[in-house]
Every structure is written in structure tokens, then in C-alpha cells.
C-alpha positions as CSV (number, residue, x, y, z in Angstrom):
1,M,67.6,108.8,124.9
2,S,68.9,112.3,124.3
3,W,72.5,112.9,123.1
4,L,73.7,113.8,126.6
5,E,71.9,110.8,128.1
6,E,73.7,108.5,125.5
7,L,77.0,110.0,126.7
8,A,76.1,109.5,130.3
9,A,75.1,105.9,129.6
10,D,78.5,105.3,128.0
11,A,80.3,106.6,131.0
12,A,78.2,104.5,133.3
13,A,79.0,101.4,131.3
14,L,82.7,102.1,131.4
15,K,82.5,102.7,135.2
16,S,80.7,99.4,135.7
17,A,83.4,97.6,133.7
18,G,86.1,99.2,135.7
19,R,87.4,101.1,132.6
20,L,86.3,104.7,133.2
21,R,89.2,107.1,132.7
22,V,89.6,110.3,134.8
23,L,92.0,113.1,134.8
24,R,94.0,113.0,138.0
25,E,95.7,116.0,139.6
26,I,99.3,114.9,140.4
27,A,102.1,117.2,141.4
28,P,105.6,116.0,140.4
29,E,108.4,116.3,143.0
30,P,112.2,115.6,142.8
31,H,113.8,112.2,143.5
32,G,111.1,110.2,141.7
33,R,108.3,111.4,144.0
34,A,104.8,112.9,143.3
35,V,101.9,114.2,145.4
36,Y,98.5,112.8,144.8
37,H,95.4,113.5,146.9
38,G,97.6,115.3,149.4
39,R,100.0,112.3,149.9
40,R,103.6,111.9,148.8
41,Y,104.3,108.8,146.7
42,C,107.1,107.0,145.1
43,N,106.2,107.6,141.5
44,F,106.2,104.5,139.2
45,S,103.8,105.9,136.7
46,G,105.7,108.6,134.8
47,N,108.0,108.6,131.8
48,D,110.7,110.9,133.3
49,Y,113.2,108.0,132.7
50,M,116.3,110.0,133.3
51,G,114.9,112.2,136.1
52,I,115.5,115.4,134.0
53,S,111.9,116.7,134.3
54,G,112.1,116.7,138.1
55,D,115.7,118.1,138.3
56,A,115.3,121.6,139.8
57,E,119.1,122.2,139.8
58,L,119.2,121.5,136.1
59,R,116.4,124.0,135.5
60,R,118.3,126.6,137.5
61,K,121.4,126.1,135.4
62,F,119.3,126.5,132.2
63,Y,117.8,129.9,133.3
64,E,121.2,131.1,134.6
65,Q,122.3,131.3,131.0
66,Y,119.8,134.1,130.5
67,A,120.2,135.9,133.8
68,A,121.6,139.0,132.2
69,D,118.5,139.5,130.1
70,L,115.3,137.6,131.1
71,S,113.4,139.6,128.4
72,T,115.4,137.9,125.6
73,P,113.3,136.4,122.7
74,E,115.1,133.1,123.4
75,L,112.7,132.7,126.4
76,A,109.5,133.6,124.6
77,Q,106.6,131.4,125.5
78,S,105.1,131.4,122.0
79,S,106.2,131.3,118.4
80,A,102.8,132.8,117.4
81,S,103.1,131.2,113.9
82,S,103.6,128.0,112.0
83,R,107.2,127.2,111.1
84,L,106.5,127.9,107.4
85,L,105.5,131.5,108.2
86,T,107.4,133.3,111.0
87,G,107.5,130.5,113.6
88,N,110.8,129.0,112.6
89,T,112.9,130.8,115.2
90,P,116.7,130.4,115.5
91,A,116.2,128.0,118.4
92,Y,114.7,125.4,115.9
93,N,117.8,125.5,113.8
94,R,120.1,125.1,116.8
95,L,118.2,122.2,118.1
96,E,118.1,120.4,114.8
97,R,121.9,120.9,114.4
98,T,122.4,119.3,117.8
99,L,120.3,116.4,116.8
100,S,122.2,116.1,113.5
101,E,125.5,116.0,115.4
102,L,124.2,113.3,117.7
103,Y,123.1,111.1,114.8
104,N,126.3,111.3,112.7
105,G,125.3,114.2,110.4
106,R,121.9,112.9,109.3
107,S,119.1,115.4,108.8
108,A,116.7,116.2,111.7
109,L,113.3,117.7,111.8
110,V,111.5,118.8,115.1
111,F,107.7,118.5,115.6
112,N,105.3,119.6,118.3
113,S,104.8,116.1,119.9
114,G,105.2,112.4,119.2
115,Y,101.5,112.3,118.3
116,H,101.9,115.1,115.8
117,T,104.8,113.1,114.3
118,N,103.0,109.8,114.0
119,I,99.8,111.2,112.5
120,G,101.9,113.1,110.0
121,V,104.9,111.1,108.8
122,L,103.1,108.1,107.3
123,P,100.2,110.0,105.7
124,A,102.8,112.3,104.1
125,L,105.1,109.5,102.8
126,A,102.7,106.7,102.0
127,R,100.2,107.2,99.2
128,S,97.6,105.2,97.2
129,G,99.2,102.1,95.7
130,D,101.5,101.7,98.8
131,L,101.3,99.2,101.7
132,I,102.1,99.8,105.3
133,L,103.0,96.9,107.6
134,S,102.6,97.7,111.2
135,D,103.4,95.8,114.4
136,K,100.0,94.9,116.1
137,L,101.0,96.6,119.4
138,N,102.2,99.9,117.9
139,H,101.1,103.0,119.8
140,A,97.6,104.5,119.1
141,S,99.2,107.5,117.4
142,I,100.8,105.2,114.8
143,I,97.4,103.5,114.3
144,D,95.8,106.9,113.8
145,G,98.6,107.7,111.2
146,L,97.8,104.5,109.4
147,K,94.1,105.4,109.2
148,L,94.9,108.9,107.9
149,A,97.2,107.6,105.1
150,D,95.9,106.9,101.7
151,A,97.9,103.7,101.6
152,E,96.6,100.2,102.4
153,F,97.8,98.9,105.8
154,R,98.0,95.6,107.5
155,R,99.1,94.7,111.1
156,Y,101.4,91.8,111.7
157,P,101.4,89.8,115.0
158,H,103.5,91.5,117.7
159,L,107.2,91.0,117.1
160,D,106.5,88.1,114.7
161,L,109.0,88.8,112.0
162,E,108.5,85.4,110.4
163,Q,104.9,86.5,109.6
164,L,106.1,89.9,108.5
165,E,108.4,88.3,106.0
166,K,105.7,86.1,104.7
167,Q,103.6,89.2,104.1
168,L,106.5,91.0,102.4
169,A,107.2,88.0,100.2
170,A,103.6,87.7,99.1
171,K,102.7,91.4,98.8
172,R,105.8,93.4,97.9
173,A,105.6,93.1,94.1
174,A,102.0,94.4,94.1
175,Y,102.8,97.8,95.6
176,R,104.8,100.9,94.5
177,Q,106.3,101.1,98.0
178,V,106.1,99.2,101.2
179,F,106.6,100.8,104.7
180,I,107.4,98.8,107.8
181,V,106.6,100.6,111.0
182,T,107.5,99.6,114.6
183,E,108.3,100.9,118.0
184,S,111.8,99.9,119.3
185,V,110.7,99.6,123.0
186,F,107.0,98.9,123.4
187,S,105.2,101.1,125.9
188,M,102.9,98.6,127.5
189,D,105.1,95.5,127.7
190,G,108.6,96.9,127.8
191,D,109.8,94.4,125.2
192,L,112.1,95.2,122.2
193,A,111.8,94.9,118.5
194,D,114.5,93.0,116.7
195,L,115.8,96.0,114.8
196,R,118.7,94.2,113.1
197,K,116.3,91.7,111.6
198,L,113.9,94.5,110.5
199,V,116.8,96.2,108.7
200,E,117.6,92.9,107.0
201,L,114.0,92.6,105.9
202,K,113.7,96.2,104.7
203,E,116.8,95.8,102.6
204,K,115.8,92.4,101.2
205,Y,112.4,93.6,100.1
206,D,113.3,97.2,99.2
207,A,111.0,98.6,101.9
208,V,111.1,101.8,104.0
209,L,111.7,101.3,107.7
210,V,110.1,103.7,110.2
211,V,111.0,103.2,113.9
212,D,109.5,105.0,116.8
213,E,112.1,105.2,119.6
214,A,109.9,107.3,122.0
215,H,110.7,104.9,124.9
216,S,114.3,104.3,124.0
217,V,116.0,107.7,123.3
218,G,117.8,109.1,126.3
219,V,117.8,105.6,127.9
220,R,119.5,103.4,125.4
221,G,122.4,103.6,123.0
222,P,125.6,105.8,122.8
223,R,124.9,109.2,124.2
224,G,121.2,108.3,124.6
225,T,120.6,108.0,120.9
226,G,118.3,104.9,121.2
227,L,118.1,101.2,120.7
228,A,118.8,101.3,116.9
229,A,122.1,103.1,117.7
230,E,122.9,100.6,120.4
231,L,122.5,97.8,117.9
232,G,124.5,99.7,115.2
233,V,121.7,100.1,112.7
234,A,120.5,103.7,113.3
235,G,122.0,104.8,110.0
236,K,119.9,102.2,108.2
237,V,116.5,103.2,109.6
238,D,114.9,105.4,107.0
239,V,112.9,107.5,109.5
240,L,113.9,107.3,113.2
241,I,111.5,109.0,115.5
242,G,112.3,110.3,119.0
243,T,110.5,112.3,121.6
244,F,111.5,115.1,124.0
245,G,108.5,114.4,126.3
246,K,109.8,111.4,128.1
247,A,113.5,110.8,129.0
248,F,114.5,114.3,127.9
249,G,112.0,116.0,130.2
250,S,110.8,118.6,127.6
251,T,108.1,118.9,125.0
252,G,108.1,118.0,121.3
253,A,109.5,115.2,119.1
254,Y,111.9,114.7,116.2
255,A,112.7,112.5,113.3
256,I,116.1,111.6,111.8
257,M,116.3,110.9,108.1
258,E,118.1,111.7,104.8
259,P,117.9,115.3,103.5
260,E,115.5,114.3,100.7
261,V,113.0,112.9,103.2
262,R,113.2,116.0,105.3
263,E,112.5,118.3,102.4
264,Y,109.5,116.2,101.4
265,L,108.0,116.3,104.9
266,V,108.4,120.0,105.1
267,N,106.3,120.3,101.9
268,H,103.8,117.5,102.5
269,M,103.4,116.8,106.3
270,R,100.1,118.4,107.4
271,S,100.7,118.1,111.1
272,L,103.9,120.1,110.6
273,I,102.7,122.6,108.1
274,F,99.4,123.6,109.7
275,T,100.3,124.0,113.3
276,T,101.9,126.7,115.4
277,G,105.6,126.1,116.1
278,L,107.0,125.4,119.5
279,P,108.0,128.3,121.8
280,P,111.6,129.3,121.8
281,V,111.9,128.6,125.5
282,V,110.9,125.0,125.0
283,L,113.2,124.5,122.0
284,N,116.2,126.0,124.0
285,W,115.4,123.8,127.0
286,S,115.3,120.7,124.7
287,D,118.7,121.6,123.2
288,F,120.1,122.1,126.7
289,V,118.8,118.8,128.1
290,L,119.7,116.9,125.0
291,R,123.3,117.9,125.5
292,H,123.1,117.1,129.2
293,A,121.5,113.7,128.6
294,A,124.2,112.7,126.2
295,E,126.6,112.6,129.2
296,M,124.3,110.7,131.6
297,D,125.9,107.2,131.2
298,A,126.0,106.6,135.0
299,E,122.2,107.3,135.2
300,R,121.6,105.0,132.2
301,A,123.5,102.2,134.0
302,K,121.6,102.8,137.2
303,L,118.3,102.6,135.4
304,K,119.3,99.3,133.8
305,R,120.3,97.9,137.2
306,M,117.0,98.9,138.8
307,S,114.9,97.6,135.8
308,D,116.7,94.2,135.9
309,R,116.2,93.9,139.6
310,L,112.5,94.8,139.5
311,R,112.0,92.3,136.6
312,A,113.7,89.6,138.7
313,I,111.4,90.4,141.7
314,F,108.3,90.1,139.5
315,T,109.6,86.8,138.0
316,A,110.0,85.4,141.4
317,A,106.4,86.4,142.2
318,G,105.2,84.8,139.0
319,V,103.9,88.0,137.3
320,K,106.7,88.7,134.9
321,K,106.2,89.5,131.2
322,D,109.3,89.2,128.9
323,G,111.2,92.5,128.3
324,D,114.4,94.3,128.7
325,S,113.7,97.9,129.4
326,Q,112.8,100.5,132.1
327,I,109.1,99.6,131.5
328,V,108.3,96.6,133.7
329,P,104.7,95.3,133.6
330,F,103.1,93.6,136.6
331,M,100.7,91.2,134.9
332,V,97.3,90.7,136.6
333,G,94.6,89.7,134.1
334,E,91.1,91.0,134.8
335,D,90.2,94.7,135.1
336,R,88.9,94.7,138.7
337,D,91.8,92.6,139.9
338,A,94.2,95.2,138.4
339,E,92.3,98.0,140.2
340,L,92.6,96.2,143.5
341,M,96.3,95.5,143.1
342,A,96.9,99.1,142.2
343,E,95.1,100.2,145.4
344,K,97.3,97.9,147.4
345,F,100.5,99.5,146.1
346,Q,99.0,103.0,146.5
347,D,98.1,102.2,150.1
348,N,101.8,101.4,150.7
349,G,103.1,104.6,149.1
350,F,103.7,103.5,145.5
351,L,102.0,105.5,142.7
352,V,101.0,103.0,140.1
353,F,97.8,102.7,138.2
354,P,95.9,99.9,136.4
355,I,96.3,99.6,132.6
356,R,93.1,98.1,131.2
357,P,91.4,97.5,127.8
358,P,91.3,99.1,125.3
359,T,94.8,100.2,126.0
360,V,95.8,96.6,126.3
361,P,94.0,93.4,125.0
362,A,91.2,91.9,127.1
363,H,92.3,89.8,130.0
364,T,95.8,91.3,130.1
365,S,95.2,94.2,132.5
366,R,98.3,95.0,134.3
367,L,100.2,97.6,136.4
368,R,102.8,99.3,134.4
369,F,105.9,100.1,136.5
370,S,107.8,102.9,134.6
371,L,111.2,103.5,136.2
372,T,113.2,106.7,136.5
373,A,116.9,107.1,137.3
374,A,115.8,109.6,140.0
375,L,114.6,106.7,142.1
376,D,116.8,105.2,144.8
377,E,117.7,101.5,144.3
378,S,116.1,100.9,147.8
379,D,112.8,101.9,146.3
380,I,112.9,98.8,144.1
381,E,113.6,96.6,147.1
382,A,110.6,98.1,148.9
383,V,108.3,97.1,146.1
384,G,109.5,93.5,146.5
385,K,108.5,93.5,150.1
386,L,104.8,93.8,149.2
387,L,104.8,90.6,147.1
């Protein structure tokens, strides 16, 4: 076969297995809705957890700040340079100061995306002679970061901290440094890492703890600072990673750390050094929504109520998977069955898609209900009527 024929054969095999991915055109709308194939749906497939991305009134208030001068550089749509050259605009410093204030004065560093962060932090910090221990269900961006690092890495069974400790006890003395990396809220199952226990282990074995809070910041903790802050251990996480692209309705990501770590990353993190900085308009929007989200306690409480209710509905239907977050999986099993179930929900006006291998392990295909505070609580009850 020719090269193109090989690619076509691969696509055909994926389609036959029910695993062919496509790029869908979906137009977001307010109130947790979206338009897909000309039809308006209740959107259960996004990550706009606090409803900020779809809040037109909030966007209006943001641009009102600049109404007197829409030509201001603060609304520029490109930085046209890396941060280490001329791309470190004043908006970066303001945003990092806001983050530092939210996290009790710790240092902050902003990146272009969560993916940029996870493929850059571990390769910068971990070197030959080090060991990285990673939860088996960590996000693909973390796995890619493991592969890019010069350090050895091992994956411990999901949330099995007993096995993690066994690895630490057996391996710690053989390595210069050991890094433990986990998500706080896992994206496919909606379950939570025991961050208090992880802090205990990192202190007991003199390890470095890296926690990705992509699905937690904005949603959990005081002023939306995440699960680690909710549990009172944020200050003991060595590198705490958050994203602007989900609950905060913007673009980019950040890490919270000690000043020495920040300085080291600025000098060694390739995905920070060798990329164009974010546009000032994006940075200013992130700063604006970060301050707004800090005051959204009522929306966080609403999101918790809706998540608990949907989880109870799925439990009654026998399709629950343990968790305690705004991500509520509807477990199905086989790929084609998940496709058919997604079609049933879509036919009834709910935008939800099948999640299939390799994103999740074989025979664990599911629908991933991702809730937003922009939904109405009656939307949750309407889902239950289909089961």
C-alpha cells in the first residue's frame, strides 16, 4: 500500500471499531446550550463549569472598561514574541499578581495552555537520575511530559496510594529526586485524589508533589482556588497547576510554586521559552474573570447540588461510577453501545458524546456528563426521565 492508502486503512479500521474521531462544528450559546447540526441542545459535553464562557453580559462588562479607547494595546490580539523577548506584556504581570494574591503570596507563572504546562514542567524539573511516579489515569498531556523528561517514570494504579507508598519505600533511596504527579479531579471518572495523603507521602519520602487542578480550579475551594485549597494543603503542593480554559472561560494555564521553582522554569522550561506569548486581550480577560470567579460561591453551590443529583439519578439506574465532582460518567461498556446511548440522549435534546478507547480503557466506554452552573436544575431532572 502507498502511504496515503495506509492512512486511509487506519481510518477505516477506526470507523469499523466505532472509534473514528471527527471535528464537530458546535456553536455555544448562553444558559448551557449549544447548536449542533442546526439544532439547539442542552450542552453536557463542555468544560465551561462556571458558565463564564457563555456569559455575554460578563463579556460586555469586560469591554466596557476599554470603551474610551478600543485601540489600546491592552486589547491587542497578539504579543508577537516569546515572553523572554518582547512578549512579556504588562498584562502578564498583573495576571500573575492576581494569582499570587489568591494563593496566599506564592509565586505564579502563566503558560499558553494546560498542554504546554504539562509537557514542560516535568521535563524541566526532572532529570537523569530522577524518578517520576504518576497516577495511571493522569491526562495524556502529563503522559507526554513523562516521555519527554530524561527521568525514569513509573505509573501507579489509579488512586492506589498503598501501592504508591510501596514504590516510594522501595525506590526512593536509589534516586536523586522523586516526583509524584497526579490530577486532583480526574477528567474521565470525576473522582478525586486523596491530596492530604499525597502530601503526607511526599513529606515522608522527601519527594516533590505536582498536582494538576485543571478540573478543580474555579469549581472547588475558597474563592475557586481548587481542591488542594479546599483540603487545606495547597501550600504544601510543590507545583500546583490550574487552567483558564475550563471553569474560567478563557485561554492559558498557570502554576503556583515557590520563587526558586519559578525562576528555574523561566530558565529551563522549553514550552515556555520557545513559544509566542499570549495576547494581552486574553491575559486581561483571564485577570477579569479570575477576580469574578472568586466571588461565585452561589454558582459553586448550585453546581454541587446538580452534580450530586445527577449522580444519584445514575446510581438509581445502575450506571454510576464513584466520584464527587461536576464530571459525572454514565458507564456503558462497549464502544457501539456507548454510541447508541449517546444517540438516544441527542435525539432527546441533550448534547453528550461517547468516550471510547484509547481515551478510556477497553470495555469502559461511557458518556461523560460535564455540568455547568449555567444549566437549570430542571435540566438534570429531564435527564432522569430518559432512564
